[in-house]
C-alpha positions as CSV (number, residue, x, y, z in Angstrom):
1,X,79.5,230.2,149.0
2,X,76.3,232.1,148.3
3,X,77.6,233.0,144.8
4,X,78.3,229.3,144.1
5,X,74.7,228.4,145.0
6,X,73.4,231.3,142.9
7,X,75.4,229.8,139.9
8,X,74.0,226.3,140.7
9,X,70.4,227.7,140.8
10,X,70.8,229.4,137.4
11,X,72.3,226.3,135.9
12,X,69.6,224.1,137.3
13,X,66.9,226.5,135.9
14,X,68.7,226.2,132.5
15,X,68.6,222.5,132.7
16,X,64.9,222.5,133.5
17,X,64.1,224.8,130.6
18,X,66.3,222.9,128.2
19,X,64.8,219.5,129.1
20,X,61.3,220.9,128.9
21,X,62.0,222.1,125.4
22,X,63.5,218.7,124.4
23,X,60.5,216.9,125.9
24,X,58.1,219.1,123.9
25,X,60.0,218.5,120.7
26,X,60.3,214.8,121.3
27,X,57.1,213.5,122.9
28,X,58.3,210.0,123.7
29,X,60.9,211.3,126.2
30,X,59.1,210.5,129.4
31,X,59.9,208.7,132.7
32,X,63.5,207.4,132.9
33,X,64.3,208.9,129.5
34,X,63.4,212.3,130.9
35,X,65.6,211.8,133.9
36,X,68.5,210.6,131.7
37,X,68.1,213.6,129.5
38,X,68.3,215.9,132.6
39,X,71.5,214.1,133.7
40,X,73.1,214.4,130.3
41,X,72.2,218.1,130.0
42,X,73.3,218.9,133.6
43,X,76.6,217.2,133.2
44,X,77.3,218.7,129.8
45,X,76.4,222.2,131.2
46,X,78.7,221.8,134.3
47,X,81.5,220.5,132.1
48,X,81.1,223.3,129.5
49,X,81.0,226.0,132.2
50,X,83.7,224.4,134.4
51,X,81.4,224.7,137.3
52,X,82.2,222.5,140.3
53,X,80.5,222.7,143.6
54,X,83.2,221.0,145.5
55,X,85.9,223.4,144.2
56,X,83.7,226.3,145.2
57,X,83.6,224.9,148.7
58,X,87.5,224.6,148.7
59,X,87.3,220.8,148.4
60,X,89.9,220.1,145.8
61,X,89.9,216.9,143.8
62,X,92.9,215.7,141.8
63,X,90.6,215.0,138.9
64,X,88.5,218.1,138.2
65,X,86.0,216.4,135.8
66,X,84.7,214.4,138.8
67,X,83.6,217.7,140.5
68,X,81.9,218.8,137.2
69,X,80.2,215.4,136.9
70,X,78.9,215.5,140.5
71,X,77.8,219.1,140.0
72,X,76.0,218.1,136.8
73,X,74.1,215.4,138.7
74,X,73.1,218.0,141.3
75,X,71.9,220.6,138.8
76,X,70.1,217.9,136.8
77,X,67.8,217.5,139.8
78,X,66.4,221.0,139.2
79,X,66.0,224.2,141.0
80,X,63.6,222.7,143.6
81,X,66.4,220.3,144.7
82,X,68.9,223.2,144.8
83,X,66.5,225.2,147.0
84,X,66.0,222.2,149.3
85,X,69.8,221.7,149.5
86,X,70.2,225.4,150.4
87,X,67.6,225.0,153.2
88,X,69.4,221.9,154.6
89,X,72.7,223.7,154.5
90,X,71.1,226.8,156.0
91,X,72.6,229.2,153.5
92,X,71.2,232.7,153.9
93,X,72.3,233.9,150.5
94,X,74.0,236.9,152.0
95,X,71.0,238.1,154.0
96,X,71.2,238.8,157.7
């Protein structure tokens, strides 16, 4: 499970960096447009990498793209959200 969250953290960081680059290139992307951009990038990245949090947790869905979509929503929230999620789930990341 720690490996899945490491993957999510890396993808979340990639989304943050990508959206920051897009926002710098296109200055009118602010507010809800920035959030929408994050969601689109997060979902595309989860789909492109076939990364699904639920599948990693052995929760199988009959339609895999739903897992990728939900994972994309999670990683679109950014690395701070992933860190908060880890804290709430009390994942040690392999440390004793």
